[in-house]
C-alpha positions as CSV (number, residue, x, y, z in Angstrom):
1,X,-7.3,-18.6,1.9
2,X,-10.9,-18.8,3.1
3,X,-13.9,-17.3,1.2
4,X,-14.3,-14.4,3.6
5,X,-10.6,-13.4,3.3
6,X,-10.7,-13.8,-0.5
7,X,-13.8,-11.6,-0.8
8,X,-12.0,-8.9,1.3
9,X,-8.9,-9.2,-0.9
10,X,-11.0,-8.7,-4.1
11,X,-12.9,-5.8,-2.5
12,X,-9.9,-3.8,-1.5
13,X,-7.7,-4.5,-4.5
14,X,-10.5,-3.6,-7.0
15,X,-11.5,-0.4,-5.1
16,X,-9.9,2.6,-6.7
17,X,-8.2,5.5,-4.9
18,X,-4.9,7.2,-5.6
19,X,-3.1,9.7,-3.3
20,X,-5.3,12.6,-2.3
21,X,-8.4,10.7,-3.6
22,X,-8.7,8.0,-0.9
23,X,-12.4,8.7,0.1
24,X,-13.9,5.5,-1.4
25,X,-11.2,3.4,0.3
26,X,-11.6,5.2,3.6
27,X,-15.4,4.8,3.7
28,X,-15.1,1.0,3.1
29,X,-12.3,0.6,5.6
30,X,-13.9,2.7,8.3
31,X,-17.1,0.7,8.1
32,X,-15.2,-2.6,8.5
33,X,-12.9,-1.2,11.2
34,X,-15.7,0.1,13.5
35,X,-17.0,-3.2,15.0
36,X,-13.5,-4.5,15.6
37,X,-12.1,-1.7,17.9
38,X,-13.1,0.4,20.9
39,X,-12.6,3.7,19.3
40,X,-11.8,5.3,15.9
41,X,-9.7,8.4,15.2
42,X,-9.2,10.2,11.9
43,X,-6.3,12.6,11.2
44,X,-6.6,15.9,9.3
45,X,-5.5,14.4,6.0
46,X,-7.9,11.4,6.2
47,X,-6.0,8.6,7.8
48,X,-8.2,6.3,9.9
49,X,-7.1,4.3,13.0
50,X,-8.9,2.0,15.3
51,X,-7.9,1.6,19.0
52,X,-8.2,-1.4,21.3
53,X,-7.7,0.1,24.7
54,X,-5.8,-1.4,27.6
55,X,-6.7,-0.7,31.3
56,X,-3.1,-0.6,32.3
57,X,-2.0,3.0,31.9
58,X,1.6,1.9,31.4
59,X,0.8,-0.5,28.6
60,X,2.8,0.4,25.4
61,X,1.0,2.1,22.6
62,X,1.7,-0.1,19.6
63,X,0.8,1.3,16.2
64,X,0.4,-0.7,12.9
65,X,-0.2,1.4,9.8
66,X,-1.1,0.5,6.2
67,X,-1.7,3.1,3.6
68,X,-4.8,3.5,1.5
69,X,-3.5,5.1,-1.6
70,X,-2.4,3.5,-4.9
71,X,-0.4,5.0,-7.8
72,X,-2.3,6.8,-10.5
73,X,-2.5,10.1,-12.4
74,X,-4.0,13.5,-12.2
75,X,-5.3,15.6,-15.1
76,X,-3.2,18.7,-15.8
77,X,-4.7,19.8,-19.1
78,X,-7.3,19.0,-21.7
79,X,-6.1,19.3,-25.3
80,X,-8.3,20.8,-28.1
81,X,-8.9,17.2,-29.5
82,X,-10.3,16.1,-26.1
83,X,-7.2,14.1,-25.0
84,X,-6.0,14.5,-21.4
85,X,-2.5,15.4,-20.3
86,X,-1.5,14.1,-16.9
87,X,1.0,14.1,-14.1
88,X,1.9,10.9,-12.3
89,X,0.7,10.5,-8.7
90,X,3.3,8.1,-7.3
91,X,6.1,6.3,-9.1
92,X,5.5,4.7,-12.5
93,X,7.8,3.0,-15.0
94,X,6.7,4.7,-18.3
95,X,7.0,1.5,-20.3
96,X,4.0,-0.1,-18.4
97,X,1.5,2.7,-18.8
98,X,0.5,2.6,-22.5
99,X,-2.7,0.9,-23.8
100,X,-4.2,0.2,-20.3
101,X,-7.7,0.7,-19.0
102,X,-8.2,3.3,-16.3
103,X,-11.2,5.1,-14.6
104,X,-11.4,8.9,-14.8
105,X,-12.9,10.3,-11.6
106,X,-14.6,13.7,-11.9
107,X,-16.6,15.6,-9.3
108,X,-19.9,13.9,-10.1
109,X,-19.2,10.9,-12.3
110,X,-16.6,8.3,-13.5
111,X,-15.7,7.5,-17.1
112,X,-13.7,4.8,-18.8
113,X,-10.4,6.0,-20.2
114,X,-7.4,4.4,-21.9
115,X,-3.8,5.4,-22.0
116,X,-2.4,6.2,-25.5
117,X,0.2,4.2,-27.4
118,X,1.8,4.3,-30.9
119,X,0.6,1.6,-33.3
120,X,3.5,-0.4,-34.8
121,X,2.3,0.7,-38.3
122,X,3.2,4.3,-37.4
123,X,6.7,3.3,-36.3
124,X,7.8,2.0,-39.7
125,X,10.7,3.9,-41.1
126,X,11.9,5.4,-37.8
127,X,15.0,3.2,-37.8
128,X,17.0,3.3,-34.6
129,X,15.0,6.3,-33.3
130,X,14.0,5.7,-29.7
131,X,10.3,4.8,-29.2
132,X,10.4,4.5,-25.4
133,X,7.8,7.0,-24.0
134,X,8.1,9.3,-21.1
135,X,5.1,10.1,-18.9
136,X,4.9,13.5,-20.6
137,X,4.4,11.6,-24.0
138,X,1.4,9.6,-22.8
139,X,-2.1,11.0,-23.3
140,X,-5.3,9.6,-21.9
141,X,-8.2,9.1,-24.2
142,X,-11.8,9.0,-22.9
143,X,-13.3,9.3,-26.4
144,X,-14.3,12.9,-26.1
145,X,-14.6,14.7,-29.5
146,X,-12.9,17.9,-28.2
147,X,-12.1,20.0,-25.2
148,X,-15.6,21.5,-25.1
149,X,-17.3,18.0,-24.9
150,X,-14.8,17.0,-22.1
151,X,-15.9,20.1,-20.1
152,X,-19.5,19.3,-20.8
153,X,-19.0,15.9,-19.2
154,X,-17.5,17.6,-16.1
155,X,-13.8,16.9,-16.8
156,X,-11.3,19.4,-15.6
157,X,-7.7,19.6,-14.4
158,X,-7.3,18.1,-11.0
159,X,-9.5,15.1,-11.8
160,X,-7.9,11.7,-10.9
161,X,-7.2,8.7,-13.2
162,X,-6.8,5.3,-11.5
163,X,-6.1,1.8,-12.9
164,X,-9.1,-0.5,-13.5
165,X,-8.4,-4.2,-13.0
166,X,-10.2,-7.4,-11.9
167,X,-8.5,-9.4,-9.2
168,X,-8.1,-13.1,-10.1
169,X,-6.4,-16.2,-8.6
170,X,-3.7,-18.0,-10.6
171,X,-4.5,-21.5,-11.9
172,X,-2.6,-23.3,-9.1
173,X,-4.6,-21.2,-6.5
174,X,-1.3,-20.3,-4.8
175,X,-0.9,-16.8,-6.1
176,X,-3.0,-13.8,-7.1
177,X,-3.0,-11.2,-9.9
178,X,-4.3,-7.8,-8.9
179,X,-3.6,-4.1,-8.9
180,X,-2.8,-2.1,-5.8
181,X,-1.4,-4.9,-3.5
182,X,0.8,-2.0,-2.6
183,X,-0.8,-1.4,-0.3
184,X,-4.3,-2.9,0.0
185,X,-2.2,-5.8,1.4
186,X,-1.7,-3.7,4.5
187,X,-5.3,-2.8,4.8
188,X,-6.5,-6.4,4.5
189,X,-3.9,-7.5,6.9
190,X,-5.0,-4.9,9.5
191,X,-8.6,-6.0,9.2
192,X,-7.8,-9.7,9.3
193,X,-5.6,-9.2,12.4
194,X,-8.2,-7.2,14.3
195,X,-10.8,-9.9,13.4
196,X,-8.5,-12.5,14.9
197,X,-7.9,-10.5,18.0
198,X,-11.6,-9.5,18.4
199,X,-11.9,-11.2,21.8
200,X,-8.2,-11.1,22.8
201,X,-6.8,-8.6,25.3
202,X,-3.4,-7.7,24.0
203,X,-0.7,-6.5,26.5
204,X,-0.7,-3.1,24.9
205,X,-2.9,-0.4,23.6
206,X,-3.3,-1.6,20.1
207,X,-3.6,1.1,17.3
208,X,-4.3,-0.3,13.8
209,X,-5.4,1.5,10.7
210,X,-4.3,3.2,7.4
211,X,-3.0,6.6,6.5
212,X,-3.0,8.5,3.2
213,X,-0.6,9.9,0.6
214,X,2.2,7.4,1.2
215,X,2.9,7.1,-2.5
216,X,3.7,10.8,-2.9
217,X,6.3,11.1,-0.1
218,X,5.0,9.4,3.0
219,X,3.0,12.5,3.8
220,X,0.1,11.0,5.8
221,X,2.1,9.2,8.4
222,X,3.4,12.4,10.0
223,X,0.0,13.6,11.1
224,X,-1.2,10.1,12.0
225,X,1.7,9.5,14.3
226,X,1.3,12.9,16.0
227,X,-2.4,12.1,16.5
228,X,-2.0,8.6,17.9
229,X,1.3,9.1,19.8
230,X,2.7,5.5,19.6
231,X,5.7,4.2,21.5
232,X,6.6,2.0,18.5
233,X,5.5,1.9,14.9
234,X,5.1,-0.8,12.2
235,X,4.5,0.1,8.6
236,X,2.6,-2.8,7.0
237,X,3.4,-2.6,3.3
238,X,4.1,-4.4,0.1
239,X,7.6,-4.3,-1.4
240,X,9.1,-5.0,-4.8
241,X,10.1,-8.6,-5.5
242,X,13.2,-9.3,-7.5
243,X,13.0,-13.0,-8.2
244,X,12.2,-13.3,-11.9
245,X,14.7,-15.6,-13.7
246,X,16.6,-16.6,-10.6
247,X,16.0,-16.4,-6.8
248,X,19.6,-16.8,-6.0
249,X,21.1,-13.7,-4.3
250,X,17.8,-11.8,-4.9
251,X,15.8,-9.6,-2.6
252,X,12.2,-10.4,-2.0
253,X,11.4,-14.0,-3.2
254,X,7.8,-15.1,-3.5
255,X,6.7,-18.0,-1.2
256,X,9.7,-17.5,1.1
257,X,7.7,-15.8,3.9
258,X,7.1,-12.3,5.3
259,X,9.7,-9.6,4.9
260,X,11.9,-8.3,7.7
261,X,13.2,-5.0,6.2
262,X,16.5,-4.6,7.9
263,X,17.6,-1.5,5.9
264,X,16.5,1.0,3.3
265,X,17.7,4.5,2.4
266,X,15.4,6.0,5.1
267,X,15.3,3.5,8.0
268,X,17.9,1.4,9.8
269,X,16.1,-1.3,11.8
270,X,16.9,-0.8,15.5
271,X,19.0,-3.6,16.8
272,X,16.9,-4.7,19.8
273,X,13.7,-4.3,17.7
274,X,15.3,-6.7,15.2
275,X,16.0,-9.2,17.9
276,X,12.4,-9.0,19.2
277,X,11.0,-9.6,15.7
278,X,13.3,-12.5,15.0
279,X,12.5,-14.2,18.2
280,X,8.7,-13.6,17.6
281,X,8.9,-15.1,14.1
282,X,11.0,-18.1,15.2
283,X,8.9,-18.8,18.4
284,X,5.8,-18.8,16.3
285,X,7.3,-20.8,13.4
286,X,6.6,-18.0,10.9
287,X,8.6,-18.1,7.7
288,X,10.5,-14.9,7.1
289,X,13.2,-13.4,4.8
290,X,15.6,-10.5,5.3
291,X,15.0,-7.6,2.9
292,X,17.0,-4.6,1.9
293,X,15.1,-2.0,-0.1
294,X,16.0,0.8,-2.4
295,X,12.8,2.7,-1.4
296,X,11.1,3.9,1.8
297,X,7.9,3.5,3.6
298,X,5.8,5.2,6.3
299,X,8.3,4.0,8.8
300,X,10.6,6.8,7.6
301,X,8.0,9.4,8.5
302,X,7.1,7.8,11.8
303,X,10.6,7.6,13.2
304,X,11.2,11.3,13.0
305,X,8.0,12.4,14.8
306,X,7.4,13.1,18.5
307,X,10.7,12.4,20.4
308,X,11.7,9.7,17.9
309,X,9.6,6.5,17.4
310,X,11.3,3.1,16.8
311,X,9.9,2.1,13.4
312,X,10.2,-0.7,10.9
313,X,8.4,-1.8,7.8
314,X,7.0,-5.4,7.7
315,X,5.2,-7.0,4.8
316,X,5.4,-9.1,1.6
317,X,7.3,-9.1,-1.7
318,X,5.1,-8.7,-4.8
319,X,6.1,-8.8,-8.4
320,X,5.5,-5.8,-10.8
321,X,4.2,-3.4,-8.1
322,X,3.1,0.1,-9.3
323,X,1.5,-1.5,-12.4
324,X,-1.9,-2.8,-13.4
325,X,-0.9,-6.4,-12.7
326,X,0.9,-7.4,-9.5
327,X,1.6,-11.1,-8.8
328,X,1.8,-12.1,-5.1
329,X,1.9,-15.2,-3.0
330,X,-1.0,-16.3,-0.7
331,X,1.5,-18.1,1.5
332,X,3.5,-14.9,2.0
333,X,0.3,-13.0,2.9
334,X,-0.7,-15.6,5.4
335,X,2.8,-15.5,7.0
336,X,2.8,-11.7,7.2
337,X,-0.7,-11.8,8.8
338,X,0.5,-14.4,11.4
339,X,3.5,-12.2,12.1
340,X,1.5,-9.1,12.8
341,X,-0.9,-11.1,15.1
342,X,2.1,-12.5,17.0
343,X,3.7,-9.1,17.4
344,X,0.5,-7.6,18.7
345,X,0.1,-10.5,21.2
346,X,3.7,-10.3,22.5
347,X,4.7,-6.6,22.6
348,X,4.2,-5.9,26.2
349,X,5.8,-3.4,28.6
350,X,8.8,-5.5,29.3
351,X,9.6,-6.2,25.6
352,X,9.2,-2.5,24.8
353,X,11.6,-1.5,27.6
354,X,14.1,-4.0,26.2
355,X,13.7,-2.6,22.6
356,X,14.2,1.0,23.9
357,X,17.0,0.1,26.2
358,X,20.6,1.3,25.9
């Protein structure tokens, strides 16, 4: 990974923005997108997409979409002692939330905050009583003395709480530890792809960008697809690796290449689209792995819009997603980026007709 790409990875993984609070991410992304495309469009919820136009009016409209948001929390109540009650924004495993650093975003300021936990000293004598927390059990502590002081600092229900983490490379320089690779991976991949295609005329009208509110039910993709009206849609996203302990028979193995998501509960990969993707990967010597997921992506929203848009999710496997510390493979990221570039270069009118054919 070169220095420019690494700087971009650090920038986007360390930026903070959960669903409904993507404005910081959007501003940074839009500024980088602008010189790489011919035109920029923004949908009503805040998704931003760049367009590289094609002079051929029959050229297919090919859309690649990341999503800006990461998982976090929203303040629902302030207790008399100043502690904050929250609701989760996106999916969390309750066991990974406690005793972590976060940032509290208010209307005019940001403050450090930590998630609560129970000290082992206070657990003595509980015997077999369960100590596993639920999200409702976890409070967030910004150090305020009471509710009145919290209000004086501008803290109110509806404020967002987002993980705070520094992105670092592992000792072998082959993997990275960061938050929010789901899905700043997609945003970095979009920008890297457009930079590589800056002086390339693709055989399509190329639409690349990022929508919002994916983590709370793939909400942003609906409006984005209706705005951009693609003929085909690719969600660029990070998925959950399941390779700890053994990689045999597991889904999503680090260092085994980009993911070809053939099935999840919301999308069945169309047969001829699968054939096109396989031939593209093999012709370009891009390592890939088949992936079956238990969760969905923006491809689920895209396929049901307009008159039905052929859609699939592409991306990488990452360990421990939806936590403060994701571990992911640089080689997988490079493979996924090469795959997106190759698709953009090869998806012409003939290939689209084949994909859509009976």
